[in-house]
N, C-alpha and C positions, 0 to 999 in steps of 0.2 A: 504494500500500500504506500502510495506517495504522500509525503508531507507537503503541505502548502508552504512555499517559501515566503518569508516575510519581505515585503518590498521595502527597500531602504530609501531614506530620503536622499535625494541627489543634491549635490552642492553646486550644480551648474544647470543652466536652462538652454533651450534651443535658441540659436541666434547669438549666443555669447562667444567671444573670442577666447581661445584657450591655447596654452603651450603644453606640449607633451614633455613630461619630466623623466620618463624612463621607457626603456624598450628600444626597438630598432629605429624608431622615428624621433628619438630624443632631440629636443630643441626646435622641432617644427611647430609652426603656428597655423591655426585654422579656425573656422567657424563651425559650431555644432549644428549638424543637419537634423539629427534625430536622436531621441533618447529611448533606450530599452529599459524600463524600470524593473522588470522582473529579474533580469540578470545583472543590473547595475552597470550596464555598458552604454557607451555613446558612439555615434558615428560622426566623425569629423571630416570635413571636405579635404581631399588631397592627402589624407593621412591613412596609413595602414592599407595601402592599395594592393590588391591581389588580382592575378589574371586567371581567367577561366576559359578553357578551350571547349568550344561547342562543336560537336560532330554535325555533318550535314544530315538532315532528316530524310529528304527525298533526293532524287536525282537532280532536280532543278535547283535546290538550295545549296549554297556553299557553306562551308564551316566558318566559324567566326572565333575571334579572340576578344573577349570582353574584359575590361578592367573595372573593378568596383572597389568602393571603400568598405572595409570590414570593421565591425565594432571593436572598440578597445575598452578596457575597464575604466570607470570614471575616476578611480584613485590615481591613475597615471597622468592626469591632466591638472593644470593649475590655471586659474583666471589670469588673463593677460591684458595689460594696458597698451592700447595702440598709440596713445599720445606719447607716453614716456618710454615705450618699448621695454617694459619690465613685467615679469610674472611675479605674482604675490598672493599670499593668503588674504582672506577678507574677514570683515566683521559686519554685522548688521546694525544699522543706526536709523533712527527716525528722522525724516526730513521735515520741512516746515509744515507740510500738510498731514503730518502724522502717518506717513506711509513708510514701510520698511524699504531700505536701500542697501545694496552691498557697497562697502567702502574698502578699498585695498589698503592693507596695513603699511606697505612700504612708502606710498606717496599720498595717502588720503584722498585718492580719486574715487568718485562715486561711479558705479556702473548701473 
Protein backbone atom coordinates (compact mmCIF):
# COMPACT_ATOMS: atom_id res chain seq x y z
CA UNK A 1 0.00 0.00 0.00
CA UNK A 2 1.37 3.41 -0.97
CA UNK A 3 1.61 6.20 1.53
CA UNK A 4 0.56 9.67 0.50
CA UNK A 5 3.58 11.91 0.27
CA UNK A 6 3.21 15.18 2.06
CA UNK A 7 3.61 18.16 -0.25
CA UNK A 8 6.38 20.44 0.92
CA UNK A 9 6.11 24.18 0.77
CA UNK A 10 8.22 25.56 -2.07
CA UNK A 11 10.53 28.52 -1.53
CA UNK A 12 10.22 29.61 -5.17
CA UNK A 13 7.36 30.41 -7.54
CA UNK A 14 6.91 30.31 -11.29
CA UNK A 15 8.39 33.30 -13.10
CA UNK A 16 11.12 33.95 -10.52
CA UNK A 17 14.76 34.05 -11.59
CA UNK A 18 16.99 31.48 -9.88
CA UNK A 19 20.61 30.35 -9.92
CA UNK A 20 21.59 26.68 -9.72
CA UNK A 21 23.90 26.11 -6.73
CA UNK A 22 24.82 22.43 -7.21
CA UNK A 23 24.97 19.77 -9.89
CA UNK A 24 26.10 19.75 -13.53
CA UNK A 25 24.52 23.13 -14.28
CA UNK A 26 26.05 24.89 -11.26
CA UNK A 27 26.17 28.67 -11.71
CA UNK A 28 23.60 28.84 -14.52
CA UNK A 29 20.71 31.30 -14.27
CA UNK A 30 17.16 30.96 -15.59
CA UNK A 31 13.46 31.56 -15.00
CA UNK A 32 11.18 28.96 -13.47
CA UNK A 33 8.73 27.59 -16.03
CA UNK A 34 6.85 25.03 -13.96
CA UNK A 35 6.67 23.65 -10.42
CA UNK A 36 6.01 19.99 -9.55
CA UNK A 37 4.81 20.15 -5.94
CA UNK A 38 4.45 16.43 -5.23
CA UNK A 39 8.11 15.71 -5.95
CA UNK A 40 9.43 19.14 -4.81
CA UNK A 41 11.00 19.69 -8.23
CA UNK A 42 11.05 22.61 -10.64
CA UNK A 43 11.65 23.09 -14.35
CA UNK A 44 13.94 25.99 -15.23
CA UNK A 45 14.34 27.22 -18.81
CA UNK A 46 17.61 26.20 -20.53
CA UNK A 47 18.80 24.22 -17.49
CA UNK A 48 19.16 20.43 -17.16
CA UNK A 49 18.56 19.88 -20.88
CA UNK A 50 18.26 16.27 -22.09
CA UNK A 51 17.98 14.92 -25.63
CA UNK A 52 15.43 12.32 -26.69
CA UNK A 53 15.68 10.32 -29.91
CA UNK A 54 12.32 9.46 -31.45
CA UNK A 55 12.03 6.60 -33.96
CA UNK A 56 10.03 7.05 -37.15
CA UNK A 57 6.51 5.64 -36.64
CA UNK A 58 5.55 5.05 -40.29
CA UNK A 59 7.40 5.01 -43.57
CA UNK A 60 6.52 8.65 -44.25
CA UNK A 61 7.60 10.05 -40.88
CA UNK A 62 11.23 10.79 -40.14
CA UNK A 63 12.88 10.28 -36.78
CA UNK A 64 13.59 13.32 -34.60
CA UNK A 65 15.92 14.46 -31.88
CA UNK A 66 14.10 16.57 -29.27
CA UNK A 67 15.77 18.57 -26.49
CA UNK A 68 13.72 19.28 -23.35
CA UNK A 69 14.27 20.72 -19.90
CA UNK A 70 14.07 18.12 -17.18
CA UNK A 71 13.09 18.84 -13.55
CA UNK A 72 15.65 19.50 -10.81
CA UNK A 73 15.09 19.50 -7.07
CA UNK A 74 14.08 22.85 -5.60
CA UNK A 75 16.83 22.69 -2.96
CA UNK A 76 19.43 23.02 -5.73
CA UNK A 77 18.39 26.57 -6.64
CA UNK A 78 18.62 29.95 -4.96
CA UNK A 79 16.80 33.20 -5.70
CA UNK A 80 18.78 35.52 -7.99
CA UNK A 81 18.80 39.31 -8.27
CA UNK A 82 19.06 40.43 -11.90
CA UNK A 83 19.86 44.04 -10.90
CA UNK A 84 22.87 43.29 -8.71
CA UNK A 85 23.68 39.90 -10.30
CA UNK A 86 23.88 38.08 -6.99
CA UNK A 87 22.20 34.96 -5.55
CA UNK A 88 20.95 35.17 -1.99
CA UNK A 89 18.70 33.70 0.64
CA UNK A 90 15.59 35.67 1.52
CA UNK A 91 13.24 36.61 4.32
CA UNK A 92 9.63 37.71 4.20
CA UNK A 93 8.62 41.22 5.22
CA UNK A 94 5.45 43.25 5.08
CA UNK A 95 5.30 46.16 2.65
CA UNK A 96 3.28 49.37 3.02
CA UNK A 97 0.03 47.64 2.01
CA UNK A 98 0.58 44.83 4.59
CA UNK A 99 1.36 42.27 1.87
CA UNK A 100 4.18 39.75 2.23
CA UNK A 101 7.22 40.27 0.03
CA UNK A 102 10.45 38.36 -0.40
CA UNK A 103 13.51 40.41 0.49
CA UNK A 104 17.00 39.19 -0.40
CA UNK A 105 19.35 39.09 2.60
CA UNK A 106 22.55 40.18 0.84
CA UNK A 107 21.28 43.44 -0.67
CA UNK A 108 17.78 44.02 0.79
CA UNK A 109 16.17 43.97 -2.67
CA UNK A 110 12.48 43.02 -2.80
CA UNK A 111 11.26 40.43 -5.25
